[in-house]
C-alpha positions in Angstrom: 195.4 120.9 10.5 195.9 124.7 10.9 193.4 127.2 12.3 193.2 128.8 8.9 192.3 125.5 7.2 189.6 124.8 9.8 188.1 128.2 9.2 188.1 127.6 5.5 186.7 124.1 5.8 183.9 124.9 8.2 183.0 128.0 6.3 182.7 126.1 3.0 180.8 123.4 4.9 178.1 126.0 5.8 177.9 127.4 2.3 177.8 123.8 0.8 175.0 122.9 3.2 173.0 126.0 2.2 173.6 125.1 -1.5 172.4 121.5 -0.9 169.3 122.7 0.8 168.6 125.1 -2.1 169.3 122.5 -4.7 166.0 120.8 -4.1 164.1 123.9 -3.0 164.7 126.0 -6.1 163.2 123.5 -8.6 160.2 123.0 -6.3 159.5 126.7 -5.9 160.0 127.3 -9.6 157.5 124.7 -10.5 155.1 126.2 -8.0 155.5 129.7 -9.4 155.5 128.8 -13.2 153.6 125.5 -13.3 156.0 124.6 -16.1 158.8 122.0 -16.0 160.3 123.7 -19.1 160.7 127.0 -17.3 162.1 125.2 -14.2 164.6 123.6 -16.6 165.4 127.0 -18.0 166.3 128.3 -14.5 168.7 125.3 -14.1 170.1 125.9 -17.6 170.9 129.6 -16.7 172.6 128.7 -13.4 174.7 125.9 -14.8 175.4 127.8 -18.1 176.7 130.8 -16.2 179.1 128.6 -14.3 180.4 127.1 -17.6 180.8 130.5 -19.3 182.7 132.0 -16.4 185.0 129.0 -15.7 187.9 130.5 -17.5 187.5 134.1 -16.2 187.4 132.6 -12.7 190.7 130.9 -13.3 192.2 134.3 -14.4 190.8 136.2 -11.4 191.9 133.8 -8.7 195.6 134.3 -9.7 195.3 138.0 -9.4 193.3 138.9 -6.3 193.4 138.0 -2.6 191.3 134.8 -2.3 190.0 135.7 1.1 188.3 138.8 -0.3 187.0 136.9 -3.4 185.5 134.2 -1.2 183.9 136.7 1.2 182.4 138.8 -1.6 181.0 135.7 -3.4 179.3 134.5 -0.2 177.8 137.9 0.6 176.4 138.4 -2.9 174.8 135.0 -2.8 173.4 135.7 0.7 171.7 138.8 -0.6 170.3 137.0 -3.6 168.9 134.2 -1.5 167.6 136.6 1.1 165.7 138.5 -1.6 164.0 135.2 -2.7 163.1 134.6 1.0 161.6 138.1 1.3 159.7 137.7 -2.0 158.2 134.4 -0.8 157.1 136.0 2.5 155.5 138.8 0.6 154.0 136.4 -2.0 155.8 138.4 -4.7 158.2 135.9 -6.1 158.4 135.9 -9.9 160.0 133.8 -12.6 162.4 136.6 -13.6 163.7 136.9 -10.0 164.3 133.2 -9.9 166.1 133.4 -13.3 168.3 136.3 -12.1 169.0 134.5 -8.8 170.2 131.4 -10.7 172.4 133.6 -12.8 174.0 135.4 -9.9 174.4 132.2 -7.8 175.9 130.3 -10.7 178.5 133.0 -11.4 179.5 133.4 -7.8 179.5 129.6 -7.3 182.1 129.0 -10.0 184.4 131.7 -8.7 184.0 130.5 -5.1 184.6 126.8 -5.9 187.7 127.5 -7.9 189.0 129.9 -5.2 188.3 127.5 -2.4 190.3 124.7 -4.1 193.3 127.0 -4.6 193.0 128.5 -1.1 193.7 125.1 0.4 197.2 125.3 -0.9 197.7 128.6 0.9 196.7 127.4 4.3 198.0 123.8 4.3 201.6 122.5 4.1 202.4 120.5 1.0 202.7 117.2 3.0 199.1 117.6 4.3 197.4 118.4 1.0 196.2 114.8 0.3 194.6 114.7 3.8 193.0 118.2 3.3 191.5 117.3 -0.1 190.2 114.0 1.3 188.5 116.0 4.1 186.9 118.2 1.5 185.6 115.2 -0.4 184.1 113.7 2.8 182.5 117.1 3.6 180.8 117.1 0.2 179.3 113.7 0.6 178.1 114.4 4.1 176.5 117.6 3.1 174.7 115.9 0.3 173.3 113.3 2.7 171.9 115.9 5.1 171.2 119.0 3.0 168.7 117.9 0.4 166.4 116.0 2.8 166.5 119.1 5.0 165.6 121.3 2.0 162.5 119.3 1.2 161.5 119.1 4.9 162.0 122.9 5.4 160.0 123.7 2.3 157.1 121.6 3.5 157.0 123.5 6.8 157.3 127.0 5.3 158.2 127.8 1.7 160.7 130.6 2.7 162.7 128.5 5.2 165.1 126.8 2.7 166.0 130.2 1.3 166.5 131.7 4.7 168.8 128.8 5.5 170.6 129.4 2.2 171.2 133.0 3.0 172.3 132.4 6.6 174.7 129.7 5.5 176.5 132.2 3.2 176.7 134.8 5.9 178.2 132.3 8.3 180.7 131.2 5.7 181.7 134.8 4.9 182.2 135.6 8.7 184.4 132.5 9.2 186.5 133.1 6.0 186.9 136.7 6.9 188.6 135.5 10.1 191.4 133.8 8.2 194.7 135.6 8.9 196.2 134.9 5.5 194.8 137.0 2.6 195.8 134.1 0.3 197.2 136.2 -2.6 198.4 134.4 -5.6 201.2 135.2 -8.1 199.9 136.3 -11.5 201.6 134.6 -14.5 204.1 136.9 -16.2 202.6 136.6 -19.7 199.0 136.8 -18.4 196.2 136.4 -20.9 198.5 135.1 -23.7 199.5 132.1 -21.6 195.9 131.3 -20.7 194.8 131.4 -24.4 197.7 129.3 -25.6 197.3 126.6 -22.8 193.6 126.4 -23.5 194.1 125.7 -27.2 197.0 123.3 -26.6 194.7 121.2 -24.3 191.8 121.2 -26.7 194.0 120.2 -29.7 195.7 117.4 -27.7 192.5 115.8 -26.3 190.6 116.0 -29.6 193.6 114.5 -31.4 193.8 111.5 -29.0 191.3 108.7 -30.0 190.7 107.5 -26.4 190.3 111.0 -24.9 188.0 112.0 -27.6 185.8 108.8 -27.4 185.6 108.9 -23.6 184.7 112.6 -23.6 181.8 112.0 -26.1 180.4 109.3 -23.8 181.0 111.3 -20.6 179.2 114.3 -22.2 176.2 112.2 -23.0 175.9 110.8 -19.4 176.5 114.3 -18.0 173.4 115.4 -19.9 171.4 112.6 -18.3 172.8 113.1 -14.8 172.3 116.9 -14.7 168.7 116.5 -15.8 167.8 113.7 -13.3 167.0 115.9 -10.3 164.5 118.1 -12.2 162.9 115.1 -13.9 162.4 113.4 -10.6 161.2 116.5 -8.7 158.8 117.6 -11.5 157.5 114.1 -12.2 157.0 113.0 -8.7 155.5 116.3 -7.5 152.9 116.1 -10.3 152.1 112.6 -9.0 151.4 113.9 -5.5 154.7 113.1 -3.7 155.1 115.4 -0.7 158.0 117.8 -0.9 159.2 116.6 2.5 160.0 113.2 1.0 161.8 114.4 -2.2 165.1 115.0 -0.5 165.2 111.3 0.6 165.7 110.3 -3.1 168.9 112.3 -3.3 170.2 111.3 0.1 170.0 107.6 -1.0 171.7 108.7 -4.2 174.5 110.3 -2.2 174.8 107.1 -0.1 175.2 105.1 -3.2 178.0 107.4 -4.3 179.8 107.1 -1.0 179.5 103.3 -1.1 180.8 103.3 -4.7 183.9 105.3 -3.5 184.5 102.8 -0.7 184.3 99.7 -3.0 186.1 101.3 -6.0 189.6 100.1 -5.1 188.3 96.5 -4.6 186.4 96.1 -7.8 188.8 98.1 -9.9 191.4 95.3 -9.2 189.0 92.5 -10.1 187.2 93.9 -13.2 188.7 95.0 -16.5 188.4 98.7 -17.3 186.0 98.0 -20.2 183.8 95.7 -18.1 183.7 98.3 -15.3 182.5 101.2 -17.6 180.1 99.2 -19.7 178.7 97.5 -16.5 178.0 101.0 -15.2 176.3 101.9 -18.5 173.9 98.9 -18.5 173.2 99.4 -14.8 172.3 103.0 -15.5 170.1 102.0 -18.5 168.2 99.4 -16.5 167.8 101.7 -13.5 166.5 104.6 -15.7 164.1 102.1 -17.4 162.8 101.0 -14.0 162.4 104.7 -12.9 159.9 105.1 -15.7 157.5 103.0 -13.7 158.3 104.2 -10.2 156.2 106.8 -8.4 157.5 106.6 -4.8 160.5 108.0 -3.1 162.4 105.1 -1.6 162.4 102.9 -4.7 163.4 105.9 -6.8 166.2 106.7 -4.3 167.5 103.2 -4.3 167.6 103.2 -8.1 169.5 106.5 -8.1 171.8 105.1 -5.5 172.5 102.0 -7.6 173.4 104.3 -10.6 175.9 106.2 -8.5 177.2 103.1 -6.8 178.5 101.9 -10.2 179.2 105.3 -11.7 181.8 106.3 -9.0 184.3 103.5 -9.7 183.7 103.7 -13.5 184.3 107.4 -13.6 187.4 107.0 -11.4 188.7 104.4 -13.9 188.0 106.7 -16.9 189.9 109.5 -15.1 192.8 107.3 -14.1 193.3 106.1 -17.7 192.9 109.6 -19.1 195.6 110.9 -16.7 197.8 107.8 -17.4 198.0 108.3 -21.2 198.3 112.1 -21.0 201.9 113.5 -20.8 202.6 114.9 -17.4 203.4 118.4 -18.7 200.0 118.5 -20.5 197.7 117.1 -17.8 196.5 120.4 -16.4 195.9 121.8 -19.8 194.1 118.7 -21.1 192.0 118.4 -18.0 190.8 122.0 -18.1 189.9 121.7 -21.8 188.0 118.5 -21.2 186.1 120.0 -18.2 185.2 123.0 -20.4 183.8 120.8 -23.2 181.9 118.6 -20.7 180.6 121.6 -19.0 178.9 122.8 -22.2 176.5 119.8 -22.0 175.7 120.0 -18.3 173.3 123.0 -18.5 171.4 121.3 -21.3 170.3 118.5 -18.9 167.8 120.5 -16.8 166.5 122.3 -19.9 166.1 119.0 -21.8 164.5 117.3 -18.8 162.0 120.1 -18.4 161.0 120.0 -22.1 160.6 116.2 -22.0 158.5 116.3 -18.8 156.1 118.9 -20.3 155.8 117.2 -23.7 156.0 113.4 -23.0 155.5 113.1 -19.3 157.4 111.5 -16.4 157.5 107.9 -17.8 158.4 109.1 -21.3 161.3 111.2 -20.0 162.9 108.3 -18.2 162.3 106.1 -21.2 164.2 108.7 -23.3 167.0 108.8 -20.7 167.2 105.0 -20.7 167.4 105.0 -24.5 170.2 107.5 -24.6 172.1 105.6 -21.8 171.7 102.4 -23.9 173.0 104.1 -27.0 176.0 105.5 -25.1 176.8 102.1 -23.6 176.6 100.4 -27.0 179.0 103.1 -28.2 181.4 102.2 -25.4 181.3 98.5 -26.6 181.8 99.5 -30.2 184.4 102.3 -29.9 187.8 100.6 -30.2 189.8 103.0 -28.0 187.4 102.3 -25.1 187.0 98.6 -25.9 190.7 98.1 -25.8 191.7 100.3 -22.9 193.9 98.8 -20.3 194.3 99.3 -16.6 196.8 102.1 -15.8 200.0 100.6 -14.3 
C-alpha cells in the first residue's frame, strides 16, 4: 500500500479509537450530569440525527472541495469540542447544554469525515488494490471496537476527563497525519450539480418503495435499527443504576464486537448451508430471546455474551439481506437505491437512544428490554409473514 493510504488509514484509526472511547464515556457522563436517561437519550438523538440530516449535504461537499482539507478541518473541530468537554469536567462546570452542542458538532463533523474518508481511499489507492484497502478499513473498525470501548470505561473510572482528553488528542493526531498526505484529493463536481443530486435521490426512493422485497426488508431493518441504536444507552443507564462499575461497562461492547467479528468469519459457511429466510428469521428469534434474557441480567459478562450472540447472527443475516437487495436491483440504479435506503433507515437510528432513555426512566431496565424483545418478536413474525421475504432466494 502507498504512503498516502497508510497515513489516511492510521489517521482514521486514531480518530476511530477516540470515537470508540467516547462512545461509552458520553452516555456515562451525561447520566452523571443530568441524572436522567431521557436526557442522555436526547443527546444521542441529536448526535445521530445531525448525521442523518447532513448525509446528503456531505455527499455534495465531498465532490467539490479537496478531501484532505475537509478531513483535517473536521478532525480539528471535533478536537476542540472534545477538549472543551475535558476542560469543563476538570473545572466541574460541564452542563447538559454543552453536551448537547458537542453531540451536534461531533455528529455533523462525523458524517462529513466518514463520507470523505471512504471517497479518499479511491484517490490514494490504485483500482486493483481497492478491495484490499476496504478490507483493511473493515478490520480496523472491528479492532478499534474491541479496544476502544473497554478503554473508555476504564479511563472514566480513573478520572472523568481522561476519555475526553483521549478523544481530543486522537483527532489532533489524525489531523496531523492526514495533513501530511501529498495528494489534496480533489474530486470532480458533476456538471449538472444540484439538479442531478435531487433527481437521483427521488429515483432511488421511488424504485425501492415500489419494489415489494426492498420495501419489506427496509421496514424490518428500520425496526431492528431502532433497537440496536438504543441498546448501548439502555445497558449503560440500566446497569449503572444497578451499581455496575463504569470500568466494566466497556467489556459488554467488546464482547459484542467479538461476536460481530465471529459472525463475519462464519458468514460464508452458514450462508451456503441455510436458506435466506431461515438465516434472517433465525437472527430475529435469536435477538428476541437474547433481549428477553437481558431483562433479567445485571452483570457485564452475561450481558456482553448475549450482545455478542445477537451480533454473531446479525452479521451474516444482514449480509444476506444486502446481497439479495443488490442482486435484484438493476446495476445502473444500485447507488441511487442504496443511498435512498440508507437515508430512510437513518431516520430511525436517532430515535433508538431517545426511545431507550424514555423507556428506562418510565418502565425501568427490565421493562425496557422486555419492550425491545416484544418489538423484535413482532418484526421476526413479520419476516415470516411477508411474502417477499418468505420467498426470497439466494442470489446466484
